C-alpha positions in Angstrom: 22.4 -4.5 -22.3 22.1 -3.4 -18.6 19.6 -4.7 -16.1 17.4 -1.6 -16.4 17.1 -2.0 -20.2 16.2 -5.7 -19.8 13.5 -4.8 -17.3 12.0 -2.2 -19.7 11.7 -5.0 -22.3 10.6 -7.7 -19.9 8.0 -5.7 -18.0 5.4 -5.4 -20.8 5.6 -9.1 -21.3 5.2 -9.9 -17.6 2.3 -7.4 -17.5 0.6 -9.0 -20.5 1.0 -12.5 -19.0 -0.3 -11.5 -15.6 -3.2 -9.6 -17.1 -4.2 -12.6 -19.2 -3.9 -14.9 -16.2 -5.8 -12.6 -13.9 -8.5 -11.9 -16.5 -8.9 -15.6 -17.1 -9.2 -16.3 -13.4 -11.7 -13.6 -12.9 -13.7 -14.7 -16.0 -13.8 -18.3 -14.8 -14.9 -17.2 -11.3 -17.4 -14.8 -12.7 -19.1 -17.5 -14.7 -19.7 -19.6 -11.5 -20.5 -16.8 -9.1 -24.1 -16.2 -8.0 -24.0 -12.4 -8.1 -27.3 -12.1 -6.3 -25.5 -14.0 -3.4 -22.7 -11.3 -3.5 -25.4 -8.6 -3.1 -27.0 -10.6 -0.3 -23.7 -11.1 1.5 -23.0 -7.3 1.3 -26.5 -6.5 2.6 -26.0 -9.0 5.5 -23.0 -7.3 7.0 -23.8 -6.3 10.6 -23.3 -2.6 11.4 -20.8 -3.7 14.1 -18.5 -5.3 11.6 -18.6 -2.3 9.2 -17.8 0.0 12.2 -14.8 -2.2 13.1 -13.7 -2.1 9.5 -14.0 1.7 9.5 -11.9 1.9 12.7 -9.2 -0.3 11.1 -9.2 1.9 8.0 -8.8 5.0 10.2 -5.9 3.3 12.0 -4.2 2.4 8.7 -4.5 5.9 7.4 -3.2 7.4 10.7 -0.2 5.1 10.7 0.7 5.9 7.1 0.3 9.6 7.7 2.7 9.1 10.5 5.5 8.8 8.0 4.9 12.4 6.8 4.7 13.5 10.4 7.9 11.8 11.2 9.6 13.3 8.2 8.4 16.8 9.4 10.8 16.4 12.4 13.7 15.6 10.1 13.2 17.9 7.1 11.9 20.7 9.3 9.9 22.3 6.6 8.0 24.5 9.0 4.4 23.4 8.2 2.1 22.8 11.1 1.1 19.4 12.4 -2.4 19.6 11.0 -1.4 20.8 7.6 1.2 18.1 7.3 -1.4 15.5 8.4 -4.0 16.9 5.8 -1.4 16.7 3.0 -0.4 13.2 4.0 -4.0 12.0 4.1 -4.9 13.5 0.7 -1.8 11.9 -0.9 -2.5 8.5 0.6 -6.1 8.5 -0.6 -5.0 9.6 -4.0 -2.2 7.1 -4.0 -4.6 4.2 -3.4 -7.2 5.4 -5.9 -5.2 6.8 -8.9 -1.8 5.3 -8.4 1.5 6.1 -6.7 3.2 8.2 -9.4 0.3 10.7 -9.8 -1.4 10.3 -6.4 1.4 9.6 -3.9 4.2 11.5 -5.5 2.5 14.1 -7.8 0.1 15.3 -5.1 2.9 15.6 -2.6 4.9 17.8 -4.8 1.9 20.0 -5.6 0.5 20.4 -2.1 3.9 20.8 -0.3 5.1 23.2 -3.0 1.8 25.2 -2.7 2.5 25.4 1.0 6.0 26.9 0.5 8.2 23.8 0.9 11.2 23.7 -1.4 11.5 21.0 -4.0 14.6 19.5 -2.5 12.7 19.1 0.8 9.7 17.6 -0.9 12.0 15.0 -2.6 13.3 14.0 0.9 9.7 13.7 2.2 8.7 11.5 -0.8 11.8 9.3 -0.5 11.2 9.0 3.3 7.6 7.8 2.8 8.5 5.4 0.1 11.4 3.9 2.0 9.3 3.6 5.1 6.4 1.9 3.4 8.7 -0.7 1.8 10.7 -1.3 4.9 7.5 -2.2 6.7 6.4 -4.4 3.9 9.8 -6.3 3.9 9.5 -6.8 7.7 6.0 -8.3 7.5 6.3 -10.2 4.2 9.7 -11.6 5.2 8.4 -12.7 8.6 5.2 -14.3 7.2 6.9 -16.1 4.3 9.7 -17.4 6.5 7.8 -18.5 9.6 4.2 -18.9 8.4 4.3 -19.7 4.6 1.0 -19.7 2.8 -0.7 -23.0 1.7 -0.7 -22.0 -2.0 -2.6 -23.9 -4.6 -0.6 -26.7 -6.3 -0.8 -25.1 -9.7 1.1 -22.0 -8.4 4.3 -24.3 -8.1 5.7 -22.2 -5.2 6.6 -24.6 -2.5 6.8 -23.6 1.2 10.6 -23.9 1.0 10.7 -21.3 -1.8 8.5 -19.0 0.3 10.9 -19.4 3.2 13.8 -18.6 1.0 12.1 -15.5 -0.3 11.1 -14.4 3.2 14.7 -14.9 4.4 16.0 -12.8 1.5 13.5 -10.0 2.4 14.5 -9.9 6.0 18.2 -10.0 5.0 17.6 -7.0 2.8 15.8 -5.1 5.6 18.6 -5.9 8.1 21.2 -4.7 5.6 19.3 -1.4 5.2 19.0 -1.0 8.9 22.7 -1.8 9.3 23.6 0.9 6.8 21.5 3.4 8.7 23.3 2.4 11.9 26.9 2.2 10.8 27.4 3.6 7.3 30.0 6.4 7.4 28.6 7.8 4.2 25.2 9.4 4.8 24.3 10.9 1.5 24.2 9.8 -2.2 23.0 11.5 -5.4 20.7 9.6 -7.8 19.2 11.3 -10.8 19.9 14.7 -9.5 18.2 13.8 -6.2 20.0 13.7 -2.9 19.3 10.5 -0.9 20.1 10.9 2.8 20.3 7.9 5.2 18.2 8.4 8.3 19.6 7.6 11.7 19.1 4.0 13.0 16.4 5.1 15.4 14.5 7.0 12.7 14.8 3.9 10.3 13.4 1.7 13.1 10.5 4.2 13.6 9.8 4.2 9.8 9.7 0.5 9.7 7.4 0.2 12.7 5.0 2.9 11.5 4.7 1.3 8.0 4.3 -2.2 9.4 1.5 -1.0 11.7 -0.3 0.4 8.7 0.0 -2.9 6.8 -1.2 -4.8 9.9 -4.2 -2.5 10.2 -5.1 -3.1 6.5 -5.0 -6.8 7.1 -7.2 -6.4 10.1 -9.7 -4.5 8.0 -9.8 -7.3 5.4 -10.0 -10.0 8.1 -13.0 -8.3 9.7 -14.9 -8.3 6.4 -13.8 -11.8 5.1 -15.7 -14.9 6.1 -15.1 -15.9 9.7 -13.0 -19.0 8.9 -10.4 -16.9 7.2 -7.8 -16.1 9.9 -5.8 -12.9 10.4 -2.5 -14.5 9.2 -4.3 -15.7 6.1 -5.6 -12.2 5.3 -2.2 -10.7 6.0 -0.4 -13.2 3.9 -2.7 -12.9 0.9 -2.6 -9.1 1.1 1.2 -9.2 1.0 1.1 -11.5 -1.9 -1.0 -9.1 -3.9 1.7 -6.3 -3.6 4.3 -7.8 -6.0 1.5 -8.6 -8.5 0.4 -5.0 -8.5 4.0 -3.8 -9.0 4.1 -5.6 -12.3 0.6 -4.6 -13.4 0.5 -1.0 -12.1 -3.3 -0.8 -12.1 -4.6 2.2 -10.1 -6.4 0.9 -6.9 -5.0 -2.6 -7.5 -8.3 -3.1 -9.3 -8.8 -6.7 -10.5 -5.4 -7.8 -9.2 -6.5 -7.9 -5.6 -9.6 -9.8 -6.5 -7.6 -12.3 -8.6 -5.1 -13.0 -5.9 -7.7 -13.4 -3.1 -9.9 -15.6 -5.2 -6.9 -17.7 -6.3 -5.5 -18.2 -2.8 -8.7 -18.3 -0.7 -11.3 -19.6 -3.2 -11.0 -23.1 -1.9 -11.6 -22.1 1.7 -14.6 -19.8 1.3 -17.3 -19.1 -1.2 -16.4 -16.8 -4.1 -19.5 -14.7 -3.4 -18.5 -14.0 0.2 -14.9 -13.2 -0.8 -16.0 -10.7 -3.5 -18.5 -9.2 -1.1 -15.7 -8.7 1.4 -13.5 -7.1 -1.2 -16.3 -4.8 -2.4 -16.9 -3.7 1.1 -13.2 -3.2 1.6 -12.9 -0.9 -1.4 -15.9 1.1 -0.2 -14.5 1.5 3.3 -10.8 1.9 2.5 -10.7 3.5 -1.0 -13.9 5.3 -1.9 -15.1 6.8 1.4 -11.6 8.2 2.3 -11.4 9.5 -1.3 -14.5 11.6 -0.9 -13.2 13.1 2.3 -9.8 13.6 0.7 -11.4 15.6 -2.1 -12.9 17.9 0.5 -9.6 18.3 2.3 -7.8 18.9 -1.0 -10.3 21.8 -1.8 -9.6 23.2 1.7 -5.8 23.1 1.1 -6.1 24.7 -2.3 -8.6 27.4 -1.1 -6.0 30.0 0.0 -4.2 29.9 -3.4 -7.5 30.4 -5.2 -8.4 33.4 -3.1 -4.9 34.8 -3.7 -5.3 34.5 -7.4 -8.7 36.3 -7.3 -7.4 39.1 -5.2 -6.8 42.5 -7.0 
């Protein structure tokens, strides 16, 4: 049995185990949380902090949309800067709220195809965005785990040496990918009937930098909303820790997973009510508000096709 078949069998078990663990943690925390204190903490946010959080969210979206804008220069699909930006924004908001397969990938295929881009070019855009996002994650997670490992709870049984080993492996993987982009004589592969083309070294560096900037902006958004004794590196490290957990669970919007990881890692350093209030504010600023705007932009993008169908 190959590795892929083993993963298909193992993934439901891992998902069940993590769901049970996350559910138990949330249930245990929910029993002890003063929910009126959560509401009070939300109501007490100064307007200045909420404005700073909104700016950080705007920066995160702008950086992520930069991946589509960069791919525009490579794929040369002919769409304008503003239309590409609009499509990227809608896809990122949908990706966050309804999941990567339907939101990030499905909406890209629909909106780019509606704009006249060929399927092969859309596949290159999707692959470019995914590769860029993960290269930025590898850079940041590898650096944090290697040089500033998180003080994890003892029951997690993940020592700092193990984190450093994991971080080193992530950075080695990223360096290997960048080395291929720089020196590989073969520039194209075919996987599942899709052509995968290596970018140039400069483009690969730009991908990594843009995606890393987006992750850093998200961490800044969280740190602005979290209690003041939670530092920026703490917010960044816990955010990065939540990503592998969501890969296993695959819950749209990381709902429940993010809360479980933040409460598990930061619960001993800040009140649970304050952490939950910060995460609720984070979801409002980074998920829900952009989603409402994205729906309006999506309607604008679809309007020409609707008018064309109604025309005699």
